Every structure is written in structure tokens, then in C-alpha cells.
C-alpha positions as a Python dict, from the first residue, in 0.01 Angstrom:
ca = {
    (1, 'M'): (0, 0, 0),
    (2, 'R'): (-272, 36, 267),
    (3, 'K'): (-530, 92, -3),
    (4, 'Y'): (-454, -260, -133),
    (5, 'S'): (-414, -441, 201),
    (6, 'W'): (-768, -578, 176),
    (7, 'I'): (-637, -814, -94),
    (8, 'A'): (-392, -977, 148),
    (9, 'A'): (-659, -998, 418),
    (10, 'L'): (-907, -1156, 176),
    (11, 'V'): (-649, -1417, 65),
    (12, 'V'): (-579, -1512, 428),
    (13, 'I'): (-950, -1535, 515),
    (14, 'V'): (-1046, -1739, 207),
    (15, 'D'): (-741, -1964, 253),
    (16, 'Q'): (-819, -2037, 618),
    (17, 'V'): (-1192, -2089, 556),
    (18, 'V'): (-1126, -2334, 270),
    (19, 'K'): (-873, -2522, 484),
    (20, 'W'): (-1126, -2540, 769),
    (21, 'L'): (-1400, -2665, 535),
    (22, 'C'): (-1171, -2939, 399),
    (23, 'Q'): (-1043, -3066, 736),
    (24, 'D'): (-1309, -3340, 764),
    (25, 'L'): (-1294, -3438, 398),
    (26, 'A'): (-1254, -3811, 350),
    (27, 'G'): (-1119, -3912, 12),
    (28, 'S'): (-1114, -3713, -306),
    (29, 'V'): (-1401, -3505, -446),
    (30, 'T'): (-1395, -3420, -816),
    (31, 'L'): (-1489, -3059, -884),
    (32, 'I'): (-1427, -3056, -1259),
    (33, 'P'): (-1389, -3402, -1420),
    (34, 'R'): (-1034, -3467, -1546),
    (35, 'V'): (-934, -3114, -1440),
    (36, 'L'): (-963, -3041, -1066),
    (37, 'A'): (-1034, -3236, -746),
    (38, 'V'): (-1031, -3161, -375),
    (39, 'N'): (-810, -3403, -185),
    (40, 'Y'): (-712, -3321, 176),
    (41, 'A'): (-337, -3341, 245),
    (42, 'E'): (-105, -3229, 524),
    (43, 'N'): (233, -3092, 416),
    (44, 'T'): (493, -3063, 691),
    (45, 'G'): (743, -2916, 446),
    (46, 'M'): (735, -2642, 188),
    (47, 'A'): (697, -2655, -191),
    (48, 'F'): (691, -3015, -313),
    (49, 'S'): (738, -3131, 52),
    (50, 'L'): (1094, -3000, 75),
    (51, 'F'): (1227, -2979, 434),
    (52, 'S'): (942, -3197, 567),
    (53, 'G'): (900, -3211, 944),
    (54, 'R'): (1042, -2864, 1007),
    (55, 'A'): (719, -2665, 1037),
    (56, 'W'): (837, -2425, 1308),
    (57, 'G'): (1162, -2354, 1127),
    (58, 'L'): (975, -2293, 803),
    (59, 'G'): (730, -2072, 992),
    (60, 'V'): (1019, -1859, 1117),
    (61, 'V'): (1166, -1845, 765),
    (62, 'S'): (821, -1741, 635),
    (63, 'A'): (800, -1462, 892),
    (64, 'A'): (1153, -1346, 803),
    (65, 'C'): (1068, -1344, 430),
    (66, 'I'): (750, -1147, 492),
    (67, 'L'): (947, -891, 694),
    (68, 'L'): (1226, -872, 435),
    (69, 'G'): (974, -826, 154),
    (70, 'W'): (804, -547, 347),
    (71, 'V'): (1139, -372, 408),
    (72, 'I'): (1235, -397, 40),
    (73, 'L'): (897, -281, -89),
    (74, 'R'): (894, 18, 149),
    (75, 'R'): (1182, 161, -58),
    (76, 'Y'): (961, 196, -366),
    (77, 'T'): (650, 376, -478),
    (78, 'L'): (472, 94, -659),
    (79, 'G'): (216, 104, -936),
    (80, 'P'): (-118, -80, -914),
    (81, 'V'): (-8, -412, -1069),
    (82, 'S'): (295, -434, -841),
    (83, 'R'): (82, -351, -536),
    (84, 'I'): (-172, -620, -620),
    (85, 'A'): (109, -870, -676),
    (86, 'A'): (270, -781, -343),
    (87, 'M'): (-60, -819, -156),
    (88, 'L'): (-131, -1157, -319),
    (89, 'M'): (213, -1281, -216),
    (90, 'L'): (176, -1139, 134),
    (91, 'G'): (-164, -1302, 183),
    (92, 'G'): (-36, -1637, 58),
    (93, 'A'): (272, -1627, 277),
    (94, 'V'): (70, -1534, 586),
    (95, 'G'): (-191, -1803, 516),
    (96, 'N'): (69, -2080, 505),
    (97, 'M'): (264, -1933, 798),
    (98, 'I'): (-50, -1949, 1014),
    (99, 'D'): (-80, -2320, 936),
    (100, 'R'): (283, -2389, 1021),
    (101, 'F'): (260, -2222, 1360),
    (102, 'L'): (-91, -2337, 1460),
    (103, 'R'): (-112, -2683, 1305),
    (104, 'G'): (250, -2786, 1252),
    (105, 'Y'): (175, -2848, 884),
    (106, 'V'): (18, -2673, 586),
    (107, 'V'): (-320, -2797, 469),
    (108, 'D'): (-333, -2858, 93),
    (109, 'M'): (-643, -2962, -98),
    (110, 'F'): (-652, -2876, -468),
    (111, 'E'): (-529, -3142, -707),
    (112, 'A'): (-487, -3076, -1079),
    (113, 'L'): (-601, -3395, -1250),
    (114, 'F'): (-482, -3308, -1600),
    (115, 'V'): (-115, -3303, -1498),
    (116, 'D'): (98, -3481, -1239),
    (117, 'F'): (148, -3190, -999),
    (118, 'A'): (164, -3127, -627),
    (119, 'I'): (-154, -3071, -427),
    (120, 'F'): (-185, -2701, -339),
    (121, 'N'): (-406, -2455, -151),
    (122, 'V'): (-550, -2103, -188),
    (123, 'A'): (-238, -1947, -33),
    (124, 'D'): (-12, -2131, -280),
    (125, 'A'): (-225, -2014, -572),
    (126, 'A'): (-215, -1652, -448),
    (127, 'L'): (163, -1671, -405),
    (128, 'T'): (206, -1808, -756),
    (129, 'V'): (-24, -1556, -922),
    (130, 'G'): (139, -1275, -722),
    (131, 'A'): (491, -1386, -822),
    (132, 'V'): (393, -1402, -1191),
    (133, 'L'): (231, -1057, -1170),
    (134, 'M'): (536, -918, -990),
    (135, 'A'): (772, -1059, -1254),
    (136, 'A'): (550, -918, -1530),
    (137, 'S'): (545, -576, -1366),
    (138, 'L'): (923, -574, -1330),
    (139, 'L'): (979, -681, -1691),
    (140, 'L'): (694, -507, -1872),
    (141, 'C'): (616, -204, -1654),
    (142, 'P'): (946, -100, -1490),
    (143, 'D'): (802, 251, -1448),
    (144, 'E'): (576, 102, -1176),
    (145, 'W'): (889, 80, -958),
    (146, 'R'): (1004, 424, -850),
    (147, 'N'): (1248, 482, -564),
    (148, 'K'): (1098, 684, -284),
    (149, 'E'): (1256, 1023, -236),
}
């Protein structure tokens, strides 16, 4: 897993830099007309603003989930797709956890204009892509998951 840890670190760095760059953004900026805009938002909850106002509690839950995921994944020798997926999810979880503990909210900024959807950030995107990759690896490449001896 260490060989792939740079992926998690890169996700955290890019996520935090983009959040920092967007902090003074006033209004919405269209990146791709009718597709994608940048629109600064503060989310005190989790996905779709669930459990709003409980940033510290969600931060603790995030830390517990990261630890639990690490404990579970340590039981397996993973293939490359599964490792990439795990590092994307780890980076995303850490990026949002940092916000919860340091800011008291998660900074979101990307708004899909072609569909009515929640505003999200780099960490959310990494978590989503990582979860889809992990599900694909479990379903399509089960040989990537071998119990450690």
C-alpha cells in the first residue's frame, strides 16, 4: 500500500489547495457553460447536508471510518485497482476530515449545471471515484482480494 500512498497525499493536497483558492470567491463562476460552475459553499453536515451543525462529531466519525478501513484492508493483499481505489477514498476522507476539524465545516465548490445535484469538492469526487473503483474490483476482479497469510 505504501507504493500507492502518494495518491492519497495528492488528493489531500489538491483538495486543500482548491478549497483555499475558492475561499474568497464571490458568486458563481462558470467553468464549462451548462455543465460545471464553481460556487463556494460551506457544508456543516455530510453528504447532502445530513447531520448539519455536527462538524466535530462527523470529524470523529470520519477518523473512526478511516481507521476501520485501514484495519480491514490490512487483512488483504490487494491488487493495483483496489489499492488505487483505497487511496482515493483515504485521500477524500482525510481532506474532508481536515475541514471539519479546522474550519467546523466542509468547503464545497463544484456545481454540476446539467443536473440538480449537490455542490461537491475534490475530496468528494475522489471518494466517489474510489468507491466505484472498489466496487468494480470486488465484483469484476475478486482475485485482487487475497487474504494475507
